C-alpha positions in Angstrom: 70.8 121.7 91.6 74.4 120.3 92.4 76.9 121.1 94.7 80.7 122.4 93.5 83.3 120.0 95.3 87.1 119.6 94.9 88.3 115.9 95.4 91.9 116.0 96.3 94.7 113.9 94.4 98.4 113.7 95.1 99.6 113.4 91.6 98.4 114.3 88.1 98.0 110.9 86.9 96.3 109.7 89.9 92.2 108.9 89.9 91.8 108.5 86.2 88.6 106.4 86.9 86.9 109.2 88.9 87.7 111.6 85.8 85.8 109.0 83.3 83.0 108.9 86.0 82.6 112.6 85.8 82.6 112.6 82.0 80.0 110.0 82.7 77.9 111.9 85.0 77.8 109.1 88.0 78.7 112.4 90.6 76.2 114.9 88.7 73.7 112.2 89.3 74.8 112.4 93.1 74.2 116.2 92.9 77.8 116.9 93.3 79.9 118.6 90.5 83.2 117.3 91.5 86.8 118.6 90.2 89.9 116.6 90.9 92.2 119.2 92.8 95.7 118.1 92.4 98.3 118.7 95.3 101.5 117.5 94.4 102.8 115.1 97.6 101.5 113.2 100.4 102.5 115.6 103.4 101.2 118.5 101.5 98.0 117.2 100.4 97.7 115.8 104.2 98.0 119.2 105.5 95.4 120.5 102.8 92.7 117.8 104.3 93.4 118.7 107.9 93.1 122.5 107.3 90.1 122.0 105.6 91.4 123.2 102.4 89.9 120.3 100.9 86.9 118.5 102.4 87.7 115.1 101.0 90.2 113.1 98.9 92.8 110.6 98.4 96.5 110.1 99.2 98.6 107.0 100.2 98.3 105.6 103.8 102.2 106.3 104.4 101.6 109.9 104.7 98.2 109.8 105.9 99.1 107.8 108.9 102.2 109.6 109.6 100.4 113.0 109.6 97.6 111.4 111.9 100.5 110.1 114.6 101.4 113.8 114.3 98.1 115.4 115.2 96.4 115.9 111.7 92.5 115.4 112.6 91.1 113.7 109.4 89.8 110.2 109.0 90.2 107.5 106.8 86.9 106.7 105.3 87.0 104.6 102.4 89.9 102.7 100.0 90.5 104.3 96.8 90.6 102.1 93.6 94.1 101.2 94.5 94.4 99.2 97.7 97.4 97.4 97.1 101.1 98.9 97.0 100.9 99.6 93.2 104.3 101.5 92.9 107.3 100.5 91.0 111.1 101.7 91.5 112.5 102.4 87.8 115.9 102.9 87.0 117.5 104.0 83.9 119.4 101.6 81.4 122.9 102.4 82.9 122.2 100.9 86.3 122.4 97.1 86.3 122.9 96.6 90.0 122.0 98.5 93.0 125.5 99.5 93.7 125.2 101.0 90.5 123.3 103.8 92.8 125.8 104.9 94.6 126.8 108.9 94.0 123.3 109.1 91.9 120.2 111.1 92.3 116.9 109.2 92.5 113.4 110.7 93.0 110.2 110.3 95.2 107.0 112.5 94.9 108.0 114.4 97.7 110.2 114.0 100.8 107.3 111.9 103.2 105.0 110.9 100.3 104.6 107.0 99.8 107.3 106.8 97.2 109.8 108.2 99.4 109.1 105.6 102.4 109.0 102.8 99.7 112.6 104.2 98.3 114.4 104.4 101.7 112.8 100.6 102.6 114.2 99.2 99.4 117.4 100.8 99.3 118.1 99.7 102.8 117.1 96.1 102.1 119.6 96.3 99.4 122.6 97.6 101.5 122.5 101.0 100.5 122.0 104.1 102.8 119.5 106.4 101.8 121.2 109.0 103.6 124.8 108.8 102.8 125.2 106.7 99.6 123.1 108.4 97.0 120.4 111.3 97.2 116.6 111.4 97.2 115.0 114.1 95.7 111.4 115.0 95.9 109.8 116.2 92.6 106.7 118.1 93.7 105.4 119.9 90.8 108.4 118.8 88.4 106.6 115.1 88.9 104.8 115.7 85.2 108.5 116.1 83.8 110.1 113.0 85.3 110.5 111.2 82.0 112.3 114.3 80.7 114.4 114.2 84.0 115.9 110.8 83.3 116.3 111.6 79.8 118.5 114.6 80.9 120.4 112.5 83.2 119.5 114.3 86.2 117.3 111.0 87.7 118.6 107.6 87.6 115.9 106.1 89.9 112.8 107.0 90.9 109.6 105.3 92.7 106.5 105.5 90.2 102.9 104.8 89.6 101.0 103.9 86.5 100.8 105.2 83.3 103.9 106.9 84.2 105.8 103.7 84.6 104.3 102.1 81.1 105.0 105.5 79.5 108.8 105.6 80.5 109.2 102.3 79.4 107.7 102.9 76.1 110.4 105.9 75.4 113.2 103.8 76.8 113.8 106.3 79.3 113.9 103.5 82.3 112.6 100.0 83.0 110.8 98.5 86.0 113.6 97.3 88.6 111.3 96.1 91.4 107.6 96.0 91.9 107.2 97.2 95.4 103.9 94.7 95.4 106.6 92.0 96.5 105.9 90.7 99.7 109.3 91.7 101.0 108.4 95.3 101.3 104.6 95.6 101.1 103.1 92.4 102.0 99.3 93.1 101.6 99.3 96.4 102.9 96.4 99.0 102.1 97.9 101.6 100.2 95.7 104.3 99.0 93.0 105.8 101.0 90.1 108.5 100.9 89.9 111.0 104.0 87.6 113.3 105.0 88.4 116.2 107.3 86.7 116.4 111.2 84.2 119.3 110.0 83.1 117.3 106.8 82.8 114.5 109.1 80.9 116.3 111.6 78.4 118.5 109.6 78.4 116.9 105.8 78.1 113.1 106.3 75.6 112.9 103.2 78.4 114.8 100.8 80.8 111.8 102.0 78.3 109.3 101.2 77.4 110.5 97.8 81.4 111.1 96.9 81.9 107.4 97.7 78.9 106.2 96.1 80.3 108.5 92.7 83.6 106.7 93.0 82.2 103.4 93.5 80.0 103.3 90.5 82.7 105.3 88.3 85.3 102.1 89.8 82.7 99.4 88.3 82.2 101.3 85.4 85.9 101.6 84.4 86.4 97.7 85.1 83.1 96.8 82.9 84.3 99.1 80.0 88.1 98.2 79.7 87.9 99.5 76.0 86.4 102.9 77.2 88.6 103.2 79.7 91.9 102.6 77.6 90.6 105.0 75.0 90.1 107.8 77.7 93.0 107.3 79.4 95.1 107.4 76.2 93.3 110.6 74.8 93.7 112.2 78.5 97.4 111.3 78.5 98.1 111.6 75.0 99.7 108.2 74.7 99.3 105.0 72.6 96.2 102.8 73.3 98.9 99.7 73.9 100.7 101.5 76.8 97.6 102.6 78.3 96.5 99.0 78.0 99.7 97.8 79.4 99.2 100.5 82.1 95.8 98.7 83.3 97.1 95.4 82.9 100.1 95.8 84.9 97.7 96.8 88.3 94.4 95.4 87.5 95.0 92.9 90.3 95.3 95.2 92.9 92.4 97.5 92.1 89.5 97.2 94.5 86.3 98.8 93.3 83.8 99.0 96.2 85.9 101.3 98.5 86.5 98.6 101.7 89.5 99.1 103.4 91.4 96.1 104.0 92.0 96.7 108.0 94.5 94.0 108.4 96.6 95.8 105.4 96.4 99.3 107.0 97.5 98.1 110.2 100.7 96.4 108.2 101.0 99.9 106.9 101.0 101.6 110.1 103.6 98.9 111.6 105.7 99.6 108.6 106.1 103.1 109.1 106.6 102.4 113.0 109.5 100.5 111.6 111.0 103.0 109.1 110.6 105.6 111.9 107.9 107.7 110.3 105.6 106.9 113.6 107.1 107.3 116.8 104.2 105.4 118.9 102.2 102.3 118.0 98.7 103.0 116.5 95.7 100.9 116.1 94.0 100.8 112.6 90.5 101.1 114.1 91.3 104.2 115.9 92.0 106.2 112.5 89.1 105.2 110.6 85.4 105.9 110.1 83.5 103.8 107.9 79.9 104.9 108.3 80.0 106.5 105.3 80.7 103.3 103.0 78.1 102.5 100.5 77.2 98.5 100.3 79.4 96.7 97.8 77.5 96.8 94.4 75.7 93.5 93.8 76.1 91.7 90.5 72.7 93.1 88.8 73.6 96.7 90.1 77.2 96.3 88.5 75.4 95.4 85.2 73.0 98.6 85.5 76.1 101.0 86.2 78.0 99.4 83.4 
């Protein structure tokens, strides 16, 4: 008998490795009939975790820590596969210099999401006032149409994740202007995290452990079977395998497969939100995590068995 469970993700392109793991039966092996539930946006999905609408799932550290600073009760229980800040500022071909953004419209996933805070930081770093010199819009459920919005001229810039970055590049809609892994913006930052609500932590600890084991197996399987990962992603997104392969290659160095949170990087993420004004009071990373549910890192022989 399996338990039906929705696992939250903040975009339609997130957690591809978990979709592959679901197809491979890793979660059913843990007694879970897992389905990914998309709630576009960091603050939006944070509210779902806090309200108990979603028991467990992932989101970016900036909206997670901002929500906790404002009273949200969920805890960070693991890192998702994307531990580094794997987002990219892309720009339309007409944008040649930062000053070209003046008077234009750029996009984040939603206002208050990771991409929103990163966008503000990068613009300020390059001498632009994000509130006066240009307009930042949140896409929300229009996020899957981001490439079309560039083609129509509605957008001239956005902070995006893979595979949207490589898909848009391949189509000529935009090019990468800046990778946010640049140390000037996100030095060794813990980016994407798995969270669980207070009732889930109190009443269903074994469910959290089972989900994290399924995640770990899914991540390691994808890493050990790159060709299958590429083929699965290309079919799922309806893109060329070469484009899918490029999106993986761009990010592979920033992925983490065992779920451990980089505590130093988490504190850096918190401090960044404090500097940006999203968090009003200092916070300690150790106060917002509950790491009792983490599976042990897979030993090499176990990784081979999973593969």
